N, C-alpha and C positions, 0 to 999 in steps of 0.2 A: 266134301271137296267140290269146288266150283268147276263146271264145264267150261273149258277155254278153247277157242279156235286157235291152234298154234300158228296157222298161216297169217294171222293178224299181228303176231308178235313182231316187234321192232327189228329183232335180229334174224328173222327168217326171211330169206330172199324170195322173190317171186318165182314160182314154179309153174310151168305150163307143158302140156303134152303136145308133141308135134304130130301132124297128120302124115299120111304116107308120102305125099308129094314133098313136104318139108324134109322128111327123113332122107328121101332120095337125093334132094338138092344138097343137103348137108354132107352126106357120104360122098357124093360126086365132087363137091367143092374141095374136100380134104383128101380125096382118093383113099378112103378107108372103108372098112366094113363095120357093121354095127357091133361086132364082137371086140373091136379095138377101142371102143368108147369106155370111159370109166363106168363103173357100176353103181346102181342105187337099189337097195332092196325094196320090194313091193310093200313091205311093212313100214317104210320110212314115214313118219308122221307128216312130213311136209308135202307128200304127194297123195295123202288120203283125200278123197273127194274128186280126184282127177280120173277115176276109173282106169288107172294104169295097170296093165298086165305085163308079164315078162315079155321082153322084146320091144316094148314101147320105148320111145326116146323122150326124155324130159329136158326142157330148156330151162336153165336157171339164170336169172338176171340178178347180179349182185351190184349194189351201189358201192363205189369205191371213192374215197376222198382224193386219190391221185389219178385214177383212170376214168372217172365218171361212172360208167357202167361197164361191168365185165360180164360176158356171157359164157356159160359153161353148158355142156351137154352130158347127160348120163343115160345109160340104157338100164331099163328096169329088169331085175333078176328076182327069182324066188327068194323069199326071206322075210 
């Protein structure tokens, strides 16, 4: 079986880990807590290599034919 970097696949959107300042700005902007964000398991193949730990927030940028780019946020959980 060939080793493949899943992050380079056409259908996998860009994932990046937010720093503490970016997380605070995000939560303040939407007046939410980190627990109110959708979840992503630490074992998700798309975030391997980001050194993401439970509690970290991941920014996902998806290309959309209608919206251009759509941005989503997920909090990392055990799993």
